[in-house]
N, C-alpha and C positions, 0 to 999 in steps of 0.2 A: 504493500500499499504506500502511496506517496500522499504527502500532505504539504501545504504552504502555510506556514506560521509567520504572522506578524510579531516582531518583538520590539519592545520600546529601546532606543538606542543605548541607553544606560544599563540595560540588563543583557545585552548581546553576549558579552564575554561569560557570564554566568550560565545562561541558558546553553551556549556552545559547549561549554565545559561538561555540563550536565549530560547533554545528548551524546556527546563523545565517550562518556564514560560507560555507556551501554554497547555492548559487543553485537546486539542485534539492530542497532540503529545506525544508519549511513547518512551522514549530514554533508549535503552540497549546498554551499550558500549561493544565492542568485545575485547578479549584478542588478544595479538599478535599472538599466536597460532591459534586461530580461523580465524583471518584475513588472516594469510598465507594460512591456508587450503582453504578458500573461493578462494583466489587468485589462487591456484594451480588448484582447481576444475575448475575454470572459464578458465584456459589456457588449460586445458586437453579437455573441450567441444569445445574450439574453435578449436584446432587441429583435433579432430574427425570430426567437420564440414568440415574442409578443405580436409580431406582424403574422406569423403564420396562426396564432389564436385569434386573430382579428381584433386584438386590443390597441394595435397600432397600424399606422398606415406606411408602406414602404413607398420608395421612389423607383420609377422607371429606370433601367440601367441607362437607356438612351439619353435620359436627362442628366445623369450623372456624368456621362461621356462628354456631353455637349458643355459642361461647366469647365472640363480641362481643356 
């Protein structure tokens, strides 16, 4: 199982030391850029799900391309 955990900056060292003390836990820190990318992807998926459910309205791809 994988999980993303947000940690207050002043507690990072403590939490990292704690997690690394468990032989069954593998810790791989994310860069700020990767964390931002994951957040944006999550937001896009949530928006897509709302559109599929009819709770939000999407834009035609042609309209988006015309803006470029």
